[in-house]
mmCIF file of the N, C-alpha and C atoms, coordinates in Angstrom:
data_MODEL
# 
_entry.id   MODEL 
# 
loop_
_atom_site.group_PDB 
_atom_site.id 
_atom_site.type_symbol 
_atom_site.label_atom_id 
_atom_site.label_alt_id 
_atom_site.label_comp_id 
_atom_site.label_asym_id 
_atom_site.label_entity_id 
_atom_site.label_seq_id 
_atom_site.pdbx_PDB_ins_code 
_atom_site.Cartn_x 
_atom_site.Cartn_y 
_atom_site.Cartn_z 
_atom_site.occupancy 
_atom_site.B_iso_or_equiv 
_atom_site.pdbx_formal_charge 
_atom_site.auth_seq_id 
_atom_site.auth_comp_id 
_atom_site.auth_asym_id 
_atom_site.auth_atom_id 
_atom_site.pdbx_PDB_model_num 
ATOM 1   N N  . MET A 1 1  ? -13.547 -16.710 -6.553  1.00 0.00 ? 1  MET A N  1 
ATOM 2   C CA . MET A 1 1  ? -12.513 -16.379 -5.601  1.00 0.00 ? 1  MET A CA 1 
ATOM 3   C C  . MET A 1 1  ? -13.155 -16.036 -4.269  1.00 0.00 ? 1  MET A C  1 
ATOM 4   N N  . LYS A 1 2  ? -12.471 -16.425 -3.221  1.00 0.00 ? 2  LYS A N  1 
ATOM 5   C CA . LYS A 1 2  ? -12.964 -16.115 -1.886  1.00 0.00 ? 2  LYS A CA 1 
ATOM 6   C C  . LYS A 1 2  ? -11.921 -15.302 -1.136  1.00 0.00 ? 2  LYS A C  1 
ATOM 7   N N  . TYR A 1 3  ? -12.388 -14.474 -0.243  1.00 0.00 ? 3  TYR A N  1 
ATOM 8   C CA . TYR A 1 3  ? -11.533 -13.681 0.616   1.00 0.00 ? 3  TYR A CA 1 
ATOM 9   C C  . TYR A 1 3  ? -10.991 -14.586 1.720   1.00 0.00 ? 3  TYR A C  1 
ATOM 10  N N  . ASP A 1 4  ? -9.713  -14.542 1.972   1.00 0.00 ? 4  ASP A N  1 
ATOM 11  C CA . ASP A 1 4  ? -9.101  -15.338 3.029   1.00 0.00 ? 4  ASP A CA 1 
ATOM 12  C C  . ASP A 1 4  ? -8.448  -14.378 4.021   1.00 0.00 ? 4  ASP A C  1 
ATOM 13  N N  . ARG A 1 5  ? -9.107  -14.173 5.135   1.00 0.00 ? 5  ARG A N  1 
ATOM 14  C CA . ARG A 1 5  ? -8.629  -13.206 6.124   1.00 0.00 ? 5  ARG A CA 1 
ATOM 15  C C  . ARG A 1 5  ? -7.232  -13.550 6.627   1.00 0.00 ? 5  ARG A C  1 
ATOM 16  N N  . ARG A 1 6  ? -6.924  -14.822 6.849   1.00 0.00 ? 6  ARG A N  1 
ATOM 17  C CA . ARG A 1 6  ? -5.602  -15.211 7.362   1.00 0.00 ? 6  ARG A CA 1 
ATOM 18  C C  . ARG A 1 6  ? -4.502  -14.842 6.371   1.00 0.00 ? 6  ARG A C  1 
ATOM 19  N N  . LEU A 1 7  ? -4.748  -15.091 5.085   1.00 0.00 ? 7  LEU A N  1 
ATOM 20  C CA . LEU A 1 7  ? -3.756  -14.749 4.069   1.00 0.00 ? 7  LEU A CA 1 
ATOM 21  C C  . LEU A 1 7  ? -3.588  -13.232 3.975   1.00 0.00 ? 7  LEU A C  1 
ATOM 22  N N  . THR A 1 8  ? -4.688  -12.506 3.984   1.00 0.00 ? 8  THR A N  1 
ATOM 23  C CA . THR A 1 8  ? -4.629  -11.049 3.919   1.00 0.00 ? 8  THR A CA 1 
ATOM 24  C C  . THR A 1 8  ? -3.829  -10.487 5.087   1.00 0.00 ? 8  THR A C  1 
ATOM 25  N N  . MET A 1 9  ? -4.075  -10.973 6.284   1.00 0.00 ? 9  MET A N  1 
ATOM 26  C CA . MET A 1 9  ? -3.350  -10.487 7.459   1.00 0.00 ? 9  MET A CA 1 
ATOM 27  C C  . MET A 1 9  ? -1.871  -10.849 7.380   1.00 0.00 ? 9  MET A C  1 
ATOM 28  N N  . ALA A 1 10 ? -1.552  -12.024 6.881   1.00 0.00 ? 10 ALA A N  1 
ATOM 29  C CA . ALA A 1 10 ? -0.154  -12.425 6.716   1.00 0.00 ? 10 ALA A CA 1 
ATOM 30  C C  . ALA A 1 10 ? 0.552   -11.510 5.725   1.00 0.00 ? 10 ALA A C  1 
ATOM 31  N N  . LEU A 1 11 ? -0.128  -11.139 4.657   1.00 0.00 ? 11 LEU A N  1 
ATOM 32  C CA . LEU A 1 11 ? 0.444   -10.211 3.677   1.00 0.00 ? 11 LEU A CA 1 
ATOM 33  C C  . LEU A 1 11 ? 0.661   -8.835  4.286   1.00 0.00 ? 11 LEU A C  1 
ATOM 34  N N  . LEU A 1 12 ? -0.335  -8.340  5.004   1.00 0.00 ? 12 LEU A N  1 
ATOM 35  C CA . LEU A 1 12 ? -0.251  -7.013  5.600   1.00 0.00 ? 12 LEU A CA 1 
ATOM 36  C C  . LEU A 1 12 ? 0.838   -6.904  6.650   1.00 0.00 ? 12 LEU A C  1 
ATOM 37  N N  . HIS A 1 13 ? 1.106   -7.989  7.346   1.00 0.00 ? 13 HIS A N  1 
ATOM 38  C CA . HIS A 1 13 ? 2.091   -7.965  8.427   1.00 0.00 ? 13 HIS A CA 1 
ATOM 39  C C  . HIS A 1 13 ? 3.451   -8.516  8.005   1.00 0.00 ? 13 HIS A C  1 
ATOM 40  N N  . GLY A 1 14 ? 3.640   -8.713  6.701   1.00 0.00 ? 14 GLY A N  1 
ATOM 41  C CA . GLY A 1 14 ? 4.942   -9.099  6.188   1.00 0.00 ? 14 GLY A CA 1 
ATOM 42  C C  . GLY A 1 14 ? 5.358   -10.531 6.445   1.00 0.00 ? 14 GLY A C  1 
ATOM 43  N N  . ARG A 1 15 ? 4.424   -11.383 6.808   1.00 0.00 ? 15 ARG A N  1 
ATOM 44  C CA . ARG A 1 15 ? 4.773   -12.789 7.041   1.00 0.00 ? 15 ARG A CA 1 
ATOM 45  C C  . ARG A 1 15 ? 4.809   -13.591 5.747   1.00 0.00 ? 15 ARG A C  1 
ATOM 46  N N  . VAL A 1 16 ? 4.178   -13.075 4.708   1.00 0.00 ? 16 VAL A N  1 
ATOM 47  C CA . VAL A 1 16 ? 4.205   -13.703 3.385   1.00 0.00 ? 16 VAL A CA 1 
ATOM 48  C C  . VAL A 1 16 ? 4.746   -12.664 2.418   1.00 0.00 ? 16 VAL A C  1 
ATOM 49  N N  . ARG A 1 17 ? 5.757   -13.020 1.687   1.00 0.00 ? 17 ARG A N  1 
ATOM 50  C CA . ARG A 1 17 ? 6.373   -12.110 0.713   1.00 0.00 ? 17 ARG A CA 1 
ATOM 51  C C  . ARG A 1 17 ? 5.834   -12.456 -0.672  1.00 0.00 ? 17 ARG A C  1 
ATOM 52  N N  . ILE A 1 18 ? 4.741   -11.794 -1.060  1.00 0.00 ? 18 ILE A N  1 
ATOM 53  C CA . ILE A 1 18 ? 4.047   -12.142 -2.295  1.00 0.00 ? 18 ILE A CA 1 
ATOM 54  C C  . ILE A 1 18 ? 4.917   -11.889 -3.522  1.00 0.00 ? 18 ILE A C  1 
ATOM 55  N N  . ALA A 1 19 ? 5.722   -10.827 -3.503  1.00 0.00 ? 19 ALA A N  1 
ATOM 56  C CA . ALA A 1 19 ? 6.585   -10.562 -4.664  1.00 0.00 ? 19 ALA A CA 1 
ATOM 57  C C  . ALA A 1 19 ? 7.600   -11.680 -4.833  1.00 0.00 ? 19 ALA A C  1 
ATOM 58  N N  . LYS A 1 20 ? 8.147   -12.164 -3.746  1.00 0.00 ? 20 LYS A N  1 
ATOM 59  C CA . LYS A 1 20 ? 9.124   -13.243 -3.837  1.00 0.00 ? 20 LYS A CA 1 
ATOM 60  C C  . LYS A 1 20 ? 8.442   -14.541 -4.278  1.00 0.00 ? 20 LYS A C  1 
ATOM 61  N N  . ALA A 1 21 ? 7.281   -14.815 -3.723  1.00 0.00 ? 21 ALA A N  1 
ATOM 62  C CA . ALA A 1 21 ? 6.561   -16.033 -4.088  1.00 0.00 ? 21 ALA A CA 1 
ATOM 63  C C  . ALA A 1 21 ? 6.121   -16.005 -5.543  1.00 0.00 ? 21 ALA A C  1 
ATOM 64  N N  . GLY A 1 22 ? 5.807   -14.818 -6.050  1.00 0.00 ? 22 GLY A N  1 
ATOM 65  C CA . GLY A 1 22 ? 5.347   -14.686 -7.431  1.00 0.00 ? 22 GLY A CA 1 
ATOM 66  C C  . GLY A 1 22 ? 6.454   -14.377 -8.412  1.00 0.00 ? 22 GLY A C  1 
ATOM 67  N N  . ASN A 1 23 ? 7.694   -14.351 -7.927  1.00 0.00 ? 23 ASN A N  1 
ATOM 68  C CA . ASN A 1 23 ? 8.857   -14.084 -8.764  1.00 0.00 ? 23 ASN A CA 1 
ATOM 69  C C  . ASN A 1 23 ? 8.712   -12.747 -9.486  1.00 0.00 ? 23 ASN A C  1 
ATOM 70  N N  . ALA A 1 24 ? 8.424   -11.685 -8.715  1.00 0.00 ? 24 ALA A N  1 
ATOM 71  C CA . ALA A 1 24 ? 8.219   -10.353 -9.281  1.00 0.00 ? 24 ALA A CA 1 
ATOM 72  C C  . ALA A 1 24 ? 9.424   -9.465  -9.010  1.00 0.00 ? 24 ALA A C  1 
ATOM 73  N N  . THR A 1 25 ? 9.683   -8.554  -9.931  1.00 0.00 ? 25 THR A N  1 
ATOM 74  C CA . THR A 1 25 ? 10.767  -7.591  -9.807  1.00 0.00 ? 25 THR A CA 1 
ATOM 75  C C  . THR A 1 25 ? 10.184  -6.195  -9.926  1.00 0.00 ? 25 THR A C  1 
ATOM 76  N N  . VAL A 1 26 ? 10.486  -5.341  -8.952  1.00 0.00 ? 26 VAL A N  1 
ATOM 77  C CA . VAL A 1 26 ? 10.025  -3.957  -8.981  1.00 0.00 ? 26 VAL A CA 1 
ATOM 78  C C  . VAL A 1 26 ? 10.962  -3.164  -9.876  1.00 0.00 ? 26 VAL A C  1 
ATOM 79  N N  . VAL A 1 27 ? 10.395  -2.399  -10.802 1.00 0.00 ? 27 VAL A N  1 
ATOM 80  C CA . VAL A 1 27 ? 11.200  -1.564  -11.689 1.00 0.00 ? 27 VAL A CA 1 
ATOM 81  C C  . VAL A 1 27 ? 10.696  -0.126  -11.634 1.00 0.00 ? 27 VAL A C  1 
ATOM 82  N N  . ALA A 1 28 ? 11.634  0.817   -11.709 1.00 0.00 ? 28 ALA A N  1 
ATOM 83  C CA . ALA A 1 28 ? 11.293  2.230   -11.759 1.00 0.00 ? 28 ALA A CA 1 
ATOM 84  C C  . ALA A 1 28 ? 10.785  2.584   -13.154 1.00 0.00 ? 28 ALA A C  1 
ATOM 85  N N  . ARG A 1 29 ? 10.184  3.734   -13.265 1.00 0.00 ? 29 ARG A N  1 
ATOM 86  C CA . ARG A 1 29 ? 9.649   4.184   -14.555 1.00 0.00 ? 29 ARG A CA 1 
ATOM 87  C C  . ARG A 1 29 ? 10.736  4.208   -15.625 1.00 0.00 ? 29 ARG A C  1 
ATOM 88  N N  . ASP A 1 30 ? 11.926  4.653   -15.258 1.00 0.00 ? 30 ASP A N  1 
ATOM 89  C CA . ASP A 1 30 ? 13.018  4.737   -16.238 1.00 0.00 ? 30 ASP A CA 1 
ATOM 90  C C  . ASP A 1 30 ? 13.490  3.366   -16.708 1.00 0.00 ? 30 ASP A C  1 
ATOM 91  N N  . ASP A 1 31 ? 13.260  2.326   -15.914 1.00 0.00 ? 31 ASP A N  1 
ATOM 92  C CA . ASP A 1 31 ? 13.681  0.973   -16.273 1.00 0.00 ? 31 ASP A CA 1 
ATOM 93  C C  . ASP A 1 31 ? 12.585  0.168   -16.965 1.00 0.00 ? 31 ASP A C  1 
ATOM 94  N N  . ALA A 1 32 ? 11.401  0.765   -17.130 1.00 0.00 ? 32 ALA A N  1 
ATOM 95  C CA . ALA A 1 32 ? 10.272  0.048   -17.716 1.00 0.00 ? 32 ALA A CA 1 
ATOM 96  C C  . ALA A 1 32 ? 10.561  -0.490  -19.117 1.00 0.00 ? 32 ALA A C  1 
ATOM 97  N N  . PRO A 1 33 ? 11.213  0.267   -19.997 1.00 0.00 ? 33 PRO A N  1 
ATOM 98  C CA . PRO A 1 33 ? 11.494  -0.282  -21.332 1.00 0.00 ? 33 PRO A CA 1 
ATOM 99  C C  . PRO A 1 33 ? 12.361  -1.548  -21.267 1.00 0.00 ? 33 PRO A C  1 
ATOM 100 N N  . ARG A 1 34 ? 13.345  -1.560  -20.379 1.00 0.00 ? 34 ARG A N  1 
ATOM 101 C CA . ARG A 1 34 ? 14.182  -2.755  -20.229 1.00 0.00 ? 34 ARG A CA 1 
ATOM 102 C C  . ARG A 1 34 ? 13.338  -3.924  -19.726 1.00 0.00 ? 34 ARG A C  1 
ATOM 103 N N  . GLY A 1 35 ? 12.463  -3.668  -18.752 1.00 0.00 ? 35 GLY A N  1 
ATOM 104 C CA . GLY A 1 35 ? 11.583  -4.714  -18.241 1.00 0.00 ? 35 GLY A CA 1 
ATOM 105 C C  . GLY A 1 35 ? 10.666  -5.259  -19.321 1.00 0.00 ? 35 GLY A C  1 
ATOM 106 N N  . ASP A 1 36 ? 10.119  -4.356  -20.133 1.00 0.00 ? 36 ASP A N  1 
ATOM 107 C CA . ASP A 1 36 ? 9.254   -4.785  -21.249 1.00 0.00 ? 36 ASP A CA 1 
ATOM 108 C C  . ASP A 1 36 ? 10.025  -5.668  -22.226 1.00 0.00 ? 36 ASP A C  1 
ATOM 109 N N  . ALA A 1 37 ? 11.240  -5.250  -22.558 1.00 0.00 ? 37 ALA A N  1 
ATOM 110 C CA . ALA A 1 37 ? 12.047  -6.013  -23.518 1.00 0.00 ? 37 ALA A CA 1 
ATOM 111 C C  . ALA A 1 37 ? 12.367  -7.401  -22.968 1.00 0.00 ? 37 ALA A C  1 
ATOM 112 N N  . GLU A 1 38 ? 12.750  -7.469  -21.678 1.00 0.00 ? 38 GLU A N  1 
ATOM 113 C CA . GLU A 1 38 ? 13.064  -8.766  -21.075 1.00 0.00 ? 38 GLU A CA 1 
ATOM 114 C C  . GLU A 1 38 ? 11.830  -9.667  -21.033 1.00 0.00 ? 38 GLU A C  1 
ATOM 115 N N  . PHE A 1 39 ? 10.676  -9.070  -20.686 1.00 0.00 ? 39 PHE A N  1 
ATOM 116 C CA . PHE A 1 39 ? 9.440   -9.837  -20.631 1.00 0.00 ? 39 PHE A CA 1 
ATOM 117 C C  . PHE A 1 39 ? 9.079   -10.375 -22.015 1.00 0.00 ? 39 PHE A C  1 
ATOM 118 N N  . ASP A 1 40 ? 9.209   -9.518  -23.040 1.00 0.00 ? 40 ASP A N  1 
ATOM 119 C CA . ASP A 1 40 ? 8.906   -9.928  -24.415 1.00 0.00 ? 40 ASP A CA 1 
ATOM 120 C C  . ASP A 1 40 ? 9.817   -11.051 -24.898 1.00 0.00 ? 40 ASP A C  1 
ATOM 121 N N  . GLN A 1 41 ? 11.024  -11.112 -24.345 1.00 0.00 ? 41 GLN A N  1 
ATOM 122 C CA . GLN A 1 41 ? 11.969  -12.156 -24.724 1.00 0.00 ? 41 GLN A CA 1 
ATOM 123 C C  . GLN A 1 41 ? 11.774  -13.433 -23.910 1.00 0.00 ? 41 GLN A C  1 
ATOM 124 N N  . GLY A 1 42 ? 10.754  -13.441 -23.056 1.00 0.00 ? 42 GLY A N  1 
ATOM 125 C CA . GLY A 1 42 ? 10.430  -14.657 -22.325 1.00 0.00 ? 42 GLY A CA 1 
ATOM 126 C C  . GLY A 1 42 ? 11.023  -14.756 -20.934 1.00 0.00 ? 42 GLY A C  1 
ATOM 127 N N  . ALA A 1 43 ? 11.343  -13.625 -20.324 1.00 0.00 ? 43 ALA A N  1 
ATOM 128 C CA . ALA A 1 43 ? 11.892  -13.651 -18.963 1.00 0.00 ? 43 ALA A CA 1 
ATOM 129 C C  . ALA A 1 43 ? 10.941  -14.412 -18.041 1.00 0.00 ? 43 ALA A C  1 
ATOM 130 N N  . ASP A 1 44 ? 11.505  -15.185 -17.136 1.00 0.00 ? 44 ASP A N  1 
ATOM 131 C CA . ASP A 1 44 ? 10.682  -16.005 -16.238 1.00 0.00 ? 44 ASP A CA 1 
ATOM 132 C C  . ASP A 1 44 ? 10.338  -15.250 -14.961 1.00 0.00 ? 44 ASP A C  1 
ATOM 133 N N  . ARG A 1 45 ? 10.031  -13.982 -15.092 1.00 0.00 ? 45 ARG A N  1 
ATOM 134 C CA . ARG A 1 45 ? 9.643   -13.181 -13.938 1.00 0.00 ? 45 ARG A CA 1 
ATOM 135 C C  . ARG A 1 45 ? 8.569   -12.189 -14.346 1.00 0.00 ? 45 ARG A C  1 
ATOM 136 N N  . LYS A 1 46 ? 7.937   -11.632 -13.357 1.00 0.00 ? 46 LYS A N  1 
ATOM 137 C CA . LYS A 1 46 ? 6.930   -10.601 -13.570 1.00 0.00 ? 46 LYS A CA 1 
ATOM 138 C C  . LYS A 1 46 ? 7.546   -9.274  -13.160 1.00 0.00 ? 46 LYS A C  1 
ATOM 139 N N  . TYR A 1 47 ? 7.075   -8.191  -13.716 1.00 0.00 ? 47 TYR A N  1 
ATOM 140 C CA . TYR A 1 47 ? 7.592   -6.872  -13.392 1.00 0.00 ? 47 TYR A CA 1 
ATOM 141 C C  . TYR A 1 47 ? 6.477   -6.030  -12.803 1.00 0.00 ? 47 TYR A C  1 
ATOM 142 N N  . VAL A 1 48 ? 6.799   -5.321  -11.736 1.00 0.00 ? 48 VAL A N  1 
ATOM 143 C CA . VAL A 1 48 ? 5.864   -4.411  -11.090 1.00 0.00 ? 48 VAL A CA 1 
ATOM 144 C C  . VAL A 1 48 ? 6.414   -3.009  -11.304 1.00 0.00 ? 48 VAL A C  1 
ATOM 145 N N  . LEU A 1 49 ? 5.670   -2.180  -11.990 1.00 0.00 ? 49 LEU A N  1 
ATOM 146 C CA . LEU A 1 49 ? 6.096   -0.814  -12.277 1.00 0.00 ? 49 LEU A CA 1 
ATOM 147 C C  . LEU A 1 49 ? 5.813   0.071   -11.068 1.00 0.00 ? 49 LEU A C  1 
ATOM 148 N N  . ASP A 1 50 ? 6.830   0.808   -10.634 1.00 0.00 ? 50 ASP A N  1 
ATOM 149 C CA . ASP A 1 50 ? 6.726   1.717   -9.496  1.00 0.00 ? 50 ASP A CA 1 
ATOM 150 C C  . ASP A 1 50 ? 7.057   3.136   -9.979  1.00 0.00 ? 50 ASP A C  1 
ATOM 151 N N  . PRO A 1 51 ? 6.120   3.807   -10.657 1.00 0.00 ? 51 PRO A N  1 
ATOM 152 C CA . PRO A 1 51 ? 6.422   5.086   -11.287 1.00 0.00 ? 51 PRO A CA 1 
ATOM 153 C C  . PRO A 1 51 ? 6.697   6.224   -10.305 1.00 0.00 ? 51 PRO A C  1 
ATOM 154 N N  . HIS A 1 52 ? 6.216   6.130   -9.087  1.00 0.00 ? 52 HIS A N  1 
ATOM 155 C CA . HIS A 1 52 ? 6.359   7.232   -8.139  1.00 0.00 ? 52 HIS A CA 1 
ATOM 156 C C  . HIS A 1 52 ? 7.343   6.933   -7.013  1.00 0.00 ? 52 HIS A C  1 
ATOM 157 N N  . GLY A 1 53 ? 8.021   5.782   -7.064  1.00 0.00 ? 53 GLY A N  1 
ATOM 158 C CA . GLY A 1 53 ? 8.995   5.442   -6.037  1.00 0.00 ? 53 GLY A CA 1 
ATOM 159 C C  . GLY A 1 53 ? 8.391   5.009   -4.713  1.00 0.00 ? 53 GLY A C  1 
ATOM 160 N N  . ALA A 1 54 ? 7.128   4.628   -4.711  1.00 0.00 ? 54 ALA A N  1 
ATOM 161 C CA . ALA A 1 54 ? 6.461   4.224   -3.474  1.00 0.00 ? 54 ALA A CA 1 
ATOM 162 C C  . ALA A 1 54 ? 7.036   2.940   -2.900  1.00 0.00 ? 54 ALA A C  1 
ATOM 163 N N  . LEU A 1 55 ? 7.678   2.137   -3.729  1.00 0.00 ? 55 LEU A N  1 
ATOM 164 C CA . LEU A 1 55 ? 8.240   0.869   -3.270  1.00 0.00 ? 55 LEU A CA 1 
ATOM 165 C C  . LEU A 1 55 ? 9.754   0.955   -3.086  1.00 0.00 ? 55 LEU A C  1 
ATOM 166 N N  . THR A 1 56 ? 10.272  2.155   -2.944  1.00 0.00 ? 56 THR A N  1 
ATOM 167 C CA . THR A 1 56 ? 11.709  2.333   -2.744  1.00 0.00 ? 56 THR A CA 1 
ATOM 168 C C  . THR A 1 56 ? 12.159  1.518   -1.544  1.00 0.00 ? 56 THR A C  1 
ATOM 169 N N  . GLY A 1 57 ? 13.230  0.788   -1.739  1.00 0.00 ? 57 GLY A N  1 
ATOM 170 C CA . GLY A 1 57 ? 13.743  -0.047  -0.664  1.00 0.00 ? 57 GLY A CA 1 
ATOM 171 C C  . GLY A 1 57 ? 13.287  -1.493  -0.751  1.00 0.00 ? 57 GLY A C  1 
ATOM 172 N N  . VAL A 1 58 ? 12.316  -1.774  -1.613  1.00 0.00 ? 58 VAL A N  1 
ATOM 173 C CA . VAL A 1 58 ? 11.880  -3.158  -1.798  1.00 0.00 ? 58 VAL A CA 1 
ATOM 174 C C  . VAL A 1 58 ? 12.969  -3.892  -2.558  1.00 0.00 ? 58 VAL A C  1 
ATOM 175 N N  . GLN A 1 59 ? 13.405  -4.995  -2.021  1.00 0.00 ? 59 GLN A N  1 
ATOM 176 C CA . GLN A 1 59 ? 14.483  -5.756  -2.640  1.00 0.00 ? 59 GLN A CA 1 
ATOM 177 C C  . GLN A 1 59 ? 13.947  -6.533  -3.831  1.00 0.00 ? 59 GLN A C  1 
ATOM 178 N N  . PRO A 1 60 ? 14.603  -6.416  -4.985  1.00 0.00 ? 60 PRO A N  1 
ATOM 179 C CA . PRO A 1 60 ? 14.186  -7.225  -6.136  1.00 0.00 ? 60 PRO A CA 1 
ATOM 180 C C  . PRO A 1 60 ? 14.470  -8.700  -5.870  1.00 0.00 ? 60 PRO A C  1 
ATOM 181 N N  . VAL A 1 61 ? 13.688  -9.515  -6.514  1.00 0.00 ? 61 VAL A N  1 
ATOM 182 C CA . VAL A 1 61 ? 13.868  -10.974 -6.349  1.00 0.00 ? 61 VAL A CA 1 
ATOM 183 C C  . VAL A 1 61 ? 14.952  -11.433 -7.259  1.00 0.00 ? 61 VAL A C  1 
# 
């Protein structure tokens, strides 16, 4: 793997939405069991656990 400064800067400045591109859904700690169950059943998305609410306001995909 190589470091790509242009991609990193695009991510940092919000020009690339990595969660949307990667089909990720942010879930709170209380919703983690539901996310695990959906993932185990073959959900076509990834889940990002946000136990401390640091991603509050991030729109789910």
